[in-house]
C-alpha positions, 0 to 999 in steps of 0.5 A, spaced: 500 500 500 506 504 499 504 510 495 511 513 496 514 510 490 512 507 484 510 499 484 516 494 483 511 489 482 512 485 475 506 489 470 503 482 470 501 482 477 499 489 477 491 491 478 488 496 475 488 500 482 496 499 482 496 502 475 491 508 477 495 509 483 502 509 480 500 514 474 497 518 480 503 519 484 508 518 478 509 526 477 513 529 483 508 535 483 502 530 484 505 526 489 507 533 493 500 535 492 497 528 495 502 528 501 498 535 503 491 533 500 490 526 503 491 528 511 487 535 509 481 531 506 481 526 512 481 531 517 476 535 514 471 529 514 473 528 521 472 536 523 465 536 520 463 529 523 465 532 530 463 540 529 456 540 526 450 541 531 455 540 537 451 544 541 445 539 541 443 537 546 443 544 550 444 540 557 449 537 561 450 530 559 453 524 563 459 526 566 459 533 563 455 535 570 462 534 573 467 536 568 464 542 565 462 546 571 469 544 574 472 547 568 469 553 568 470 555 576 477 553 575 478 557 569 475 563 573 478 562 580 484 557 578 481 551 582 475 547 581 469 550 586 463 547 589 456 548 586 449 549 589 445 543 589 441 541 582 445 546 578 445 543 572 438 546 569 440 553 571 447 552 568 444 550 562 440 556 562 446 561 563 447 562 570 454 560 570 457 564 576 453 561 581 459 557 584 460 557 591 468 559 591 469 553 596 474 548 593 471 542 590 474 535 591 476 533 584 479 526 582 483 528 576 489 533 574 487 539 572 490 540 564 483 537 561 479 542 565 483 547 563 483 546 556 475 545 556 475 552 560 479 555 554 473 553 550 468 556 554 472 562 555 472 563 547 465 561 546 461 563 552 460 558 558 452 559 557 453 555 550 453 548 549 458 549 543 463 553 548 462 547 553 464 542 547 469 546 542 475 544 545 473 536 545 472 537 538 478 541 536 482 536 540 478 530 537 479 532 530 487 534 531 487 526 534 485 524 527 491 528 524 496 525 529 494 518 527 495 520 520 502 523 521 504 517 526 502 512 520 506 516 515 512 516 520 511 508 520 510 507 513 511 513 509 505 511 505 499 516 503 494 510 502 496 506 509 496 513 513 489 515 509 486 508 511 488 508 518 486 516 520 480 515 515 477 509 520 478 513 526 475 519 523 469 515 522 468 511 528 463 512 533 467 512 539 472 518 537 466 522 534 462 521 541 468 523 545 469 529 541 462 531 541 461 531 549 466 534 554 469 529 558 477 528 559 478 522 555 479 525 548 484 530 551 488 524 554 488 520 547 491 526 543 497 527 548 498 519 548 498 519 540 502 525 540 507 522 545 508 516 541 509 520 534 515 523 538 517 517 540 517 514 533 521 520 530 526 519 536 527 512 534 529 514 526 533 520 528 537 516 534 538 511 529 541 515 524 546 519 529 548 512 532 550 510 525 554 516 524 557 516 531 559 508 530 562 510 523 566 515 526 569 511 531 576 508 529 577 500 528 572 495 527 570 492 534 567 496 539 566 494 546 562 500 548 558 505 544 557 512 544 552 515 549 547 520 545 544 526 549 541 530 544 534 527 543 529 533 542 524 528 540 525 524 546 524 530 550 518 532 546 515 525 548 516 526 555 513 532 555 507 529 551 506 524 556 507 528 562 501 532 559 497 526 558 498 524 565 496 531 567 489 530 564 488 523 567 493 518 571 493 513 566 498 517 562 503 514 567 503 508 563 504 511 557 510 514 560 513 508 562 511 504 556 515 509 552 521 509 556 521 501 556 520 502 548 526 507 548 531 502 552 529 496 548 530 499 541 537 502 543 539 495 546 537 492 539 540 498 535 547 497 539 547 489 538 546 490 530 552 495 531 556 489 533 557 493 540 560 487 545 557 490 551 551 492 548 546 490 554 550 494 559 551 499 554 544 500 553 543 500 560 548 506 560 544 509 554 537 508 558 540 512 564 541 518 559 534 517 556 531 517 563 534 524 564 531 526 558 524 523 558 522 523 565 524 530 568 520 534 563 514 530 564 514 532 571 515 539 570 509 539 565 505 535 570 506 540 576 505 546 571 498 544 570 497 545 577 499 552 577 492 555 578 491 550 585 498 552 587 498 560 586 491 560 589 488 559 596 481 556 595 483 550 592 481 543 596 486 541 601 490 548 599 490 550 606 491 544 610 497 544 614 501 538 613 507 539 617 512 534 614 518 533 619 525 530 617 528 530 610 521 533 608 521 538 612 524 543 607 519 542 602 514 548 601 507 547 604 504 548 598 507 542 595 506 538 601 499 539 601 499 537 593 502 531 595 497 530 601 491 531 595 494 526 591 494 521 596 487 522 597 486 522 589 489 515 589 485 512 595 479 514 591 481 511 584 483 504 587 477 504 592 472 506 586 467 500 586 461 504 586 456 500 582 454 503 575 449 500 570 454 502 565 460 499 568 464 495 564 470 491 566 476 491 562 476 484 560 469 485 556 472 491 552 474 487 546 468 484 546 464 491 546 459 488 551 457 494 555 458 501 551 456 507 555 449 511 554 451 518 554 444 521 553 437 518 551 431 522 551 424 522 547 418 527 545 412 526 542 410 529 535 409 536 536 413 537 543 420 541 543 419 541 535 419 534 534 416 533 527 416 525 526 409 522 526 411 516 531 415 521 536 422 523 536 428 519 540 434 522 541 440 518 543 448 519 544 451 512 545 459 512 545 459 505 542 465 504 537 463 502 529 462 495 531 465 493 524 471 497 525 472 495 533 471 487 532 476 487 526 481 492 530 481 487 535 482 481 530 487 485 527 491 486 533 492 479 535 494 478 527 499 483 528 502 480 535 503 473 531 506 477 525 511 481 530 513 474 533 514 472 526 518 478 523 520 482 529 518 488 525 519 495 529 513 498 526 508 492 529 512 493 536 510 501 536 503 499 535 503 493 540 506 497 545 501 503 544 495 497 545 499 494 551 499 501 555 492 503 554 489 497 555 493 492 559 493 496 566 486 496 566 486 489 567 489 489 574 483 492 577 477 488 575 473 490 581 474 497 579 468 502 576 470 503 569 467 504 563 467 502 555 469 509 553 476 509 556 478 505 550 478 511 546 485 511 548 486 504 545 482 506 538 488 510 534 492 503 535 487 499 533 486 502 527 493 502 525 493 495 527 487 494 522 491 498 517 497 493 517 492 487 516 488 490 511 495 492 507 497 484 507 490 483 505 491 488 499 497 484 497 494 478 496 493 473 502 495 465 501 491 462 495 488 468 493 490 474 488 492 481 489 486 483 485 481 479 490 485 482 496 484 489 494 477 488 492 476 485 499 479 491 502 475 496 498 469 492 500 471 492 507 472 500 507 465 501 504 462 497 509 465 501 515 463 507 511 456 504 511 455 502 518 458 509 520 452 512 516 447 508 519 450 509 526 451 517 526 444 519 528 445 515 535 452 518 536 450 525 534 443 525 538 439 526 532 432 525 533 430 519 530 424 514 530 424 509 536 424 503 532 430 506 528 434 507 535 432 500 537 435 497 530 442 499 533 441 494 539 444 488 536 446 485 543 441 486 549 447 489 553 447 495 548 441 498 551 
């Protein structure tokens, strides 16, 4: 599926699609055009699906009741404030300044709320579009990042367009971009961190080659140590930002660190360095210094509003640390105590919830989260449908893309064991960092929509699998493989078109909504 150069297959094996692609991209000017046009088109599609009528419904849905109000009070005061009881209707009606000023106990770091608050400051806190615009912008930008990550992995316009196109039309990504929760911001920074890590791998590999060529002799016990790694520094900053949205970003930081150490070790082994394992440890210590401190700085910076004001929750608690920690400023001692409270909340969260879904269920797509559901009779609230109007927002992924992505991930793992392709390792590392840790908390109250952080890596795995199918699987021709891939992509688009009304909360007949409940647990 590479479009960076004309096909090298014998002409007898070329299909009409191959010839069309080669003619289209043979001209360097056309190739440069499509390198810009392809991501622009995919991003535009994503923006339309996420932005059109984003202010509907004009009410706080699901956990927007927490994040929107907390974000606005934090934007105004520097910290989240408590609100009077039964505030949601008043807030939606425009009473956005009725917070009490008393610090509110929130259990996630501030960065996601800061970003939501910025959108509200731009378009107004009394506008549902203002509540959600930041999520839509970051959700759309995530689609572009998936394209850029795919391009960095393959340098293929077709591959990158397929991967980013799949996430552009997927319901999980669409819904989480159309309501104000934290997970779309988390996903953006996760993909950004992995893109930077891939850029670091390419740059560091080239620099290691050049440094080894400059060394005298042919056998080297130790290799050069590389400090100048700006992309790894950027990856640390992005992972720190992900952690400043939700603590699950810590798993991403750890995964990127492990990935950097392993790839450095393998690169040094390929160079023939005699002590390559210990050499990788030396370089790993340097990589830690490059990667981790910047992530800590970014994380702490997100707490600036809480640190430099007095009204935040636990801000004025007198901790009075003794011993070696007595020198720590009281604000940081209070922040540490606050983090202990947050940790206890997260590990002890076992409150029953009708839409809770443990992580082992996620690959099966058993219990998607209903974000909003409303019914009106004809003539009520502008309903014009004879049988009445049902409005629903279900954060379910496109089932075809999701289940195919899960199968493709298993396929990619098998392929990696067989061929050790570093690109497969990137995708599998991303999947492991965004899924496996949740398996450690089977009793905790968690939800299917957390998988939006997995989605970029699922579509990359699916794109790799489709690439192999398009090349012709065993026992079938290249033409039949391409037909299968095209048919699959058309099916994905069709299913997304069928599901879009219940991703966007559009008014539909009740029976049409019922057609989307393929499994009893989807209701």
